[in-house]
TIVEX-615633 format. One record per residue (C-alpha): z, y, x; residue in three letters; residue number from 1. Coordinates in nm, 3 decimals. Last residue first. Layout:
<nodes>
[node [Z Y X] "ala" NUM]
...
</nodes>
This chain:
<nodes>
[node [4.973 -1.917 1.347] "ala" 289]
[node [4.710 -1.644 1.368] "glu" 288]
[node [4.493 -1.862 1.591] "thr" 287]
[node [4.519 -2.160 1.356] "thr" 286]
[node [4.421 -1.941 1.058] "lys" 285]
[node [4.113 -1.810 1.241] "thr" 284]
[node [4.001 -2.158 1.335] "ala" 283]
[node [4.031 -2.268 0.973] "glu" 282]
[node [3.806 -1.975 0.864] "gly" 281]
[node [3.542 -2.054 1.125] "ala" 280]
[node [3.532 -2.412 1.005] "ala" 279]
[node [3.479 -2.291 0.647] "ala" 278]
[node [3.191 -2.063 0.750] "gly" 277]
[node [3.021 -2.340 0.943] "val" 276]
[node [3.056 -2.567 0.639] "ser" 275]
[node [2.905 -2.300 0.415] "leu" 274]
[node [2.606 -2.244 0.645] "val" 273]
[node [2.545 -2.616 0.672] "ala" 272]
[node [2.558 -2.655 0.295] "asp" 271]
[node [2.306 -2.368 0.253] "leu" 270]
[node [2.050 -2.531 0.483] "asp" 269]
[node [1.799 -2.242 0.518] "val" 268]
[node [1.433 -2.325 0.450] "met" 267]
[node [1.177 -2.225 0.716] "ala" 266]
[node [1.109 -2.576 0.828] "ser" 265]
[node [1.068 -2.675 0.465] "ser" 264]
[node [0.767 -2.439 0.437] "pro" 263]
[node [0.797 -2.168 0.162] "val" 262]
[node [0.572 -2.231 -0.134] "pro" 261]
[node [0.296 -1.956 -0.186] "arg" 260]
[node [0.363 -1.744 -0.502] "arg" 259]
[node [0.449 -1.425 -0.311] "thr" 258]
[node [0.144 -1.459 -0.086] "ala" 257]
[node [-0.092 -1.502 -0.380] "arg" 256]
[node [0.040 -1.178 -0.533] "ser" 255]
[node [-0.018 -0.995 -0.207] "gly" 254]
[node [-0.375 -1.123 -0.174] "val" 253]
[node [-0.451 -1.012 -0.531] "trp" 252]
[node [-0.297 -0.666 -0.469] "ala" 251]
[node [-0.503 -0.622 -0.152] "ala" 250]
[node [-0.822 -0.720 -0.333] "gly" 249]
[node [-0.752 -0.476 -0.616] "ile" 248]
[node [-0.685 -0.200 -0.363] "leu" 247]
[node [-1.007 -0.277 -0.176] "ser" 246]
[node [-1.212 -0.275 -0.498] "val" 245]
[node [-1.062 0.062 -0.589] "leu" 244]
[node [-1.141 0.199 -0.244] "thr" 243]
[node [-1.504 0.088 -0.270] "ala" 242]
[node [-1.533 0.251 -0.612] "ala" 241]
[node [-1.382 0.574 -0.479] "leu" 240]
[node [-1.626 0.578 -0.188] "leu" 239]
[node [-1.925 0.523 -0.418] "thr" 238]
[node [-1.810 0.798 -0.654] "thr" 237]
[node [-1.771 1.035 -0.358] "leu" 236]
[node [-2.124 0.963 -0.240] "val" 235]
[node [-2.267 1.030 -0.586] "thr" 234]
[node [-2.063 1.348 -0.633] "ser" 233]
[node [-2.177 1.486 -0.299] "gly" 232]
[node [-2.541 1.429 -0.386] "thr" 231]
[node [-2.731 1.138 -0.249] "gly" 230]
[node [-2.963 1.164 0.043] "gly" 229]
[node [-3.334 1.108 0.087] "gly" 228]
[node [-3.433 1.470 0.036] "ala" 227]
[node [-3.159 1.735 0.053] "pro" 226]
[node [-3.103 1.905 -0.288] "ala" 225]
[node [-3.320 2.214 -0.341] "val" 224]
[node [-3.181 2.565 -0.390] "pro" 223]
[node [-3.418 2.777 -0.607] "arg" 222]
[node [-3.677 2.992 -0.440] "pro" 221]
[node [-3.672 3.368 -0.505] "arg" 220]
[node [-3.929 3.555 -0.713] "arg" 219]
[node [-3.975 3.923 -0.635] "ile" 218]
[node [-3.966 4.148 -0.942] "pro" 217]
[node [-4.265 4.383 -0.974] "glu" 216]
[node [-4.350 4.747 -0.900] "val" 215]
[node [-3.992 4.846 -0.976] "ala" 214]
[node [-3.779 5.065 -1.206] "met" 213]
[node [-3.404 4.993 -1.198] "ile" 212]
[node [-3.198 5.079 -1.508] "val" 211]
[node [-2.816 5.061 -1.510] "pro" 210]
[node [-2.659 4.930 -1.834] "ala" 209]
[node [-2.453 5.094 -2.109] "val" 208]
[node [-2.320 4.939 -2.429] "arg" 207]
[node [-2.346 5.005 -2.801] "ile" 206]
[node [-2.147 4.744 -2.993] "thr" 205]
[node [-2.105 4.371 -3.051] "asp" 204]
[node [-2.452 4.220 -3.009] "ala" 203]
[node [-2.564 4.497 -2.774] "ala" 202]
[node [-2.754 4.809 -2.879] "asn" 201]
[node [-2.855 4.998 -2.566] "tyr" 200]
[node [-2.740 5.299 -2.366] "ala" 199]
[node [-2.910 5.342 -2.025] "tyr" 198]
[node [-2.740 5.431 -1.698] "asn" 197]
[node [-3.026 5.605 -1.518] "lys" 196]
[node [-3.334 5.572 -1.297] "phe" 195]
[node [-3.260 5.360 -0.989] "phe" 194]
[node [-3.582 5.316 -0.797] "tyr" 193]
[node [-3.718 4.978 -0.691] "gly" 192]
[node [-3.669 4.654 -0.504] "ile" 191]
[node [-3.562 4.369 -0.734] "val" 190]
[node [-3.482 4.024 -0.601] "glu" 189]
[node [-3.525 3.727 -0.831] "val" 188]
[node [-3.369 3.403 -0.954] "pro" 187]
[node [-3.530 3.303 -1.289] "glu" 186]
[node [-3.343 3.162 -1.588] "asp" 185]
[node [-3.541 3.232 -1.903] "ile" 184]
[node [-3.450 3.275 -2.270] "ser" 183]
[node [-3.615 3.574 -2.438] "leu" 182]
[node [-3.957 3.520 -2.291] "gly" 181]
[node [-4.143 3.528 -1.962] "thr" 180]
[node [-4.192 3.287 -1.675] "pro" 179]
[node [-4.331 3.427 -1.347] "met" 178]
[node [-4.627 3.215 -1.236] "gly" 177]
[node [-4.801 3.493 -1.044] "ala" 176]
[node [-4.585 3.798 -0.985] "pro" 175]
[node [-4.523 4.037 -1.276] "leu" 174]
[node [-4.649 4.391 -1.338] "arg" 173]
[node [-4.540 4.753 -1.375] "leu" 172]
[node [-4.171 4.666 -1.382] "ala" 171]
[node [-3.856 4.770 -1.569] "gln" 170]
[node [-3.530 4.595 -1.482] "val" 169]
[node [-3.222 4.654 -1.700] "val" 168]
[node [-2.897 4.544 -1.533] "val" 167]
[node [-2.668 4.312 -1.726] "pro" 166]
[node [-2.287 4.287 -1.756] "ser" 165]
[node [-2.162 3.947 -1.636] "ser" 164]
[node [-2.006 4.106 -1.328] "pro" 163]
[node [-2.113 3.956 -1.105] "gly" 162]
[node [-2.185 3.807 -0.760] "gly" 161]
[node [-2.562 3.820 -0.812] "glu" 160]
[node [-2.638 4.062 -1.092] "pro" 159]
[node [-2.749 3.916 -1.430] "glu" 158]
[node [-3.085 4.085 -1.488] "leu" 157]
[node [-3.236 4.177 -1.822] "trp" 156]
[node [-3.611 4.230 -1.811] "gly" 155]
[node [-3.862 4.493 -1.919] "gln" 154]
[node [-4.233 4.475 -1.846] "trp" 153]
[node [-4.462 4.775 -1.887] "tyr" 152]
[node [-4.740 4.892 -2.116] "arg" 151]
[node [-4.986 5.181 -2.144] "glu" 150]
[node [-4.916 5.388 -1.835] "val" 149]
[node [-5.231 5.592 -1.777] "gly" 148]
[node [-5.041 5.908 -1.691] "his" 147]
[node [-5.145 6.116 -1.993] "asp" 146]
[node [-4.873 5.976 -2.220] "asn" 145]
[node [-4.793 5.806 -2.550] "ala" 144]
[node [-4.473 5.607 -2.513] "pro" 143]
[node [-4.506 5.277 -2.325] "ala" 142]
[node [-4.558 4.949 -2.509] "pro" 141]
[node [-4.326 4.661 -2.415] "leu" 140]
[node [-4.376 4.329 -2.235] "glu" 139]
[node [-4.083 4.086 -2.229] "glu" 138]
[node [-3.840 3.931 -1.982] "leu" 137]
[node [-3.496 3.783 -2.053] "arg" 136]
[node [-3.251 3.586 -1.840] "his" 135]
[node [-3.346 3.724 -1.499] "leu" 134]
[node [-3.108 3.610 -1.227] "thr" 133]
[node [-2.971 3.830 -0.950] "gly" 132]
[node [-3.050 4.025 -0.638] "arg" 131]
[node [-3.050 4.404 -0.598] "met" 130]
[node [-3.242 4.651 -0.386] "ala" 129]
[node [-3.236 5.032 -0.398] "val" 128]
[node [-3.477 5.325 -0.354] "leu" 127]
[node [-3.328 5.650 -0.479] "arg" 126]
[node [-3.427 5.840 -0.794] "gly" 125]
[node [-3.069 5.867 -0.921] "arg" 124]
[node [-2.833 5.696 -0.676] "phe" 123]
[node [-2.571 5.970 -0.634] "ser" 122]
[node [-2.603 6.076 -0.997] "arg" 121]
[node [-2.545 5.719 -1.119] "pro" 120]
[node [-2.221 5.662 -0.924] "gln" 119]
[node [-2.006 5.419 -1.127] "gly" 118]
[node [-2.279 5.207 -1.286] "phe" 117]
[node [-2.500 5.207 -0.978] "leu" 116]
[node [-2.219 5.121 -0.738] "glu" 115]
[node [-2.047 4.879 -0.976] "arg" 114]
[node [-2.360 4.671 -1.023] "phe" 113]
[node [-2.409 4.610 -0.653] "ala" 112]
[node [-2.647 4.779 -0.412] "val" 111]
[node [-2.872 4.689 -0.121] "pro" 110]
[node [-3.033 5.009 0.015] "gln" 109]
[node [-3.410 4.982 0.045] "pro" 108]
[node [-3.556 4.941 0.397] "gly" 107]
[node [-3.883 5.135 0.375] "ala" 106]
[node [-4.084 4.832 0.487] "arg" 105]
[node [-4.007 4.651 0.161] "arg" 104]
[node [-4.100 4.961 -0.036] "phe" 103]
[node [-4.435 4.984 0.141] "ala" 102]
[node [-4.515 4.620 0.062] "ala" 101]
[node [-4.433 4.673 -0.308] "leu" 100]
[node [-4.683 4.950 -0.368] "gly" 99]
[node [-4.678 5.320 -0.280] "ala" 98]
[node [-4.907 5.487 -0.534] "ala" 97]
[node [-4.820 5.267 -0.830] "arg" 96]
[node [-4.445 5.305 -0.777] "leu" 95]
[node [-4.472 5.682 -0.733] "thr" 94]
[node [-4.675 5.714 -1.054] "asn" 93]
[node [-4.419 5.505 -1.243] "trp" 92]
[node [-4.144 5.733 -1.113] "thr" 91]
[node [-4.334 6.041 -1.231] "gln" 90]
[node [-4.357 5.877 -1.572] "phe" 89]
[node [-3.978 5.833 -1.596] "trp" 88]
[node [-3.900 6.176 -1.448] "ala" 87]
[node [-4.115 6.343 -1.716] "glu" 86]
[node [-3.991 6.115 -1.993] "glu" 85]
[node [-3.616 6.172 -1.957] "asp" 84]
[node [-3.613 6.493 -2.168] "ala" 83]
[node [-3.771 6.297 -2.454] "ala" 82]
[node [-3.468 6.070 -2.446] "arg" 81]
[node [-3.420 5.697 -2.381] "phe" 80]
[node [-3.074 5.615 -2.513] "phe" 79]
[node [-2.778 5.786 -2.354] "thr" 78]
[node [-2.500 5.691 -2.110] "ala" 77]
[node [-2.669 5.888 -1.831] "asp" 76]
[node [-2.880 6.201 -1.874] "arg" 75]
[node [-3.207 6.279 -1.696] "val" 74]
[node [-3.285 6.651 -1.669] "arg" 73]
[node [-3.188 6.662 -1.300] "ala" 72]
[node [-3.450 6.394 -1.228] "leu" 71]
[node [-3.729 6.623 -1.349] "ala" 70]
[node [-3.612 6.915 -1.138] "glu" 69]
[node [-3.557 6.702 -0.830] "arg" 68]
[node [-3.914 6.577 -0.851] "ser" 67]
[node [-3.968 6.204 -0.893] "ala" 66]
[node [-3.902 5.876 -0.711] "ser" 65]
[node [-3.704 6.043 -0.435] "leu" 64]
[node [-3.759 5.995 -0.061] "ala" 63]
[node [-3.998 6.292 -0.030] "ala" 62]
[node [-3.738 6.512 -0.199] "ala" 61]
[node [-3.498 6.468 0.093] "pro" 60]
[node [-3.198 6.241 0.026] "pro" 59]
[node [-2.967 6.288 -0.275] "ala" 58]
[node [-2.693 6.528 -0.381] "asp" 57]
[node [-2.891 6.604 -0.696] "leu" 56]
[node [-2.878 6.957 -0.828] "pro" 55]
[node [-2.677 6.980 -1.152] "leu" 54]
[node [-2.841 6.947 -1.490] "gly" 53]
[node [-2.755 7.211 -1.745] "glu" 52]
[node [-2.477 7.112 -1.981] "pro" 51]
[node [-2.551 6.923 -2.302] "glu" 50]
[node [-2.420 7.084 -2.619] "ile" 49]
[node [-2.266 6.828 -2.854] "val" 48]
[node [-2.230 6.904 -3.224] "ile" 47]
[node [-1.937 6.863 -3.458] "glu" 46]
[node [-2.012 6.864 -3.832] "asp" 45]
[node [-1.819 6.545 -3.902] "gly" 44]
[node [-1.725 6.349 -3.592] "ala" 43]
[node [-1.881 6.367 -3.244] "pro" 42]
[node [-1.917 6.030 -3.067] "pro" 41]
[node [-1.617 5.880 -2.882] "pro" 40]
[node [-1.612 5.907 -2.501] "gly" 39]
[node [-1.907 5.876 -2.265] "ala" 38]
[node [-1.822 5.562 -2.067] "val" 37]
[node [-1.554 5.394 -2.279] "ala" 36]
[node [-1.731 5.489 -2.602] "asp" 35]
[node [-2.060 5.355 -2.462] "leu" 34]
[node [-1.904 5.016 -2.395] "arg" 33]
[node [-1.970 4.901 -2.038] "thr" 32]
[node [-1.614 4.795 -1.953] "asp" 31]
[node [-1.666 4.623 -1.619] "val" 30]
[node [-1.559 4.266 -1.544] "glu" 29]
[node [-1.399 4.196 -1.210] "asp" 28]
[node [-1.639 4.054 -0.956] "ala" 27]
[node [-1.631 3.683 -0.895] "ile" 26]
[node [-1.607 3.576 -0.532] "pro" 25]
[node [-1.818 3.266 -0.489] "arg" 24]
[node [-1.642 2.933 -0.444] "gln" 23]
[node [-1.865 2.679 -0.281] "pro" 22]
[node [-1.880 2.356 -0.481] "ala" 21]
[node [-1.649 2.089 -0.338] "ala" 20]
[node [-1.834 1.809 -0.164] "phe" 19]
[node [-1.747 1.840 0.202] "trp" 18]
[node [-1.393 1.972 0.242] "thr" 17]
[node [-1.227 1.916 -0.095] "arg" 16]
[node [-1.391 1.579 -0.154] "glu" 15]
[node [-1.332 1.462 0.201] "ile" 14]
[node [-0.964 1.562 0.179] "trp" 13]
[node [-0.925 1.366 -0.144] "gly" 12]
[node [-1.093 1.068 0.016] "leu" 11]
[node [-0.845 1.080 0.304] "gly" 10]
[node [-0.550 1.095 0.066] "leu" 9]
[node [-0.680 0.789 -0.119] "val" 8]
[node [-0.734 0.601 0.208] "ile" 7]
[node [-0.384 0.687 0.333] "ala" 6]
[node [-0.236 0.565 0.006] "ala" 5]
[node [-0.426 0.238 0.043] "ala" 4]
[node [-0.296 0.192 0.397] "ala" 3]
[node [0.060 0.257 0.279] "pro" 2]
[node [0.000 0.000 0.000] "met" 1]
</nodes>
């Protein structure tokens, strides 16, 4: 049994060390409700007067997706507004003129959900990169315009590393073989311009999501299991089965040993032992006397 216990402990260590799924740090969830971001909506006859846009504390104008003036009119935590259109179409023009290869060479800044969601003015119009999984991708018509943009693709990206809140990805085109629809599961990298934190109708309430505009999402390969080898769970199951068989065999051998008759040569003569004890007692009495 000590050997069996050692085997079980060893298998447990193997499972934890070799076959356990890697634990990825999970980002804390973010409250993306519109009320939490922008405050409650006006009540009754109240009206909201939007302040003038502040100058962007961003890189030189040449590095922005649109003019500073157009980007300054964009408002976060709102639906798509008429005042957003100029910067939106200018961004499409910049994407078409540069192309994906140029953006890759430009060295986009890798960002996480919290950065875009928490600092939209700092990232407005800047080139960023984000990885994640597309779960929805559909083609939408563009508003009437003189820029030649008739349609675009819009997807919902689950950011790599969390949180579960989505990022909206808008793209001019799709790579070859990219699946589309309302229920997909496609690992991608997105290199594009951050536009705004966009309000949308979620299943429970109105929520806010960052918007990244790109030429196209970049497909990423899925992890492939090593060829010719079993998975960790398969190997572990085999080891556990072998251990169980060994334990059953050891128990059977032990039970056989306990039932085996003891050889006569190994038997103790109880009468001899008692007579020796009695003689020793008489000798003790004689000595005392």
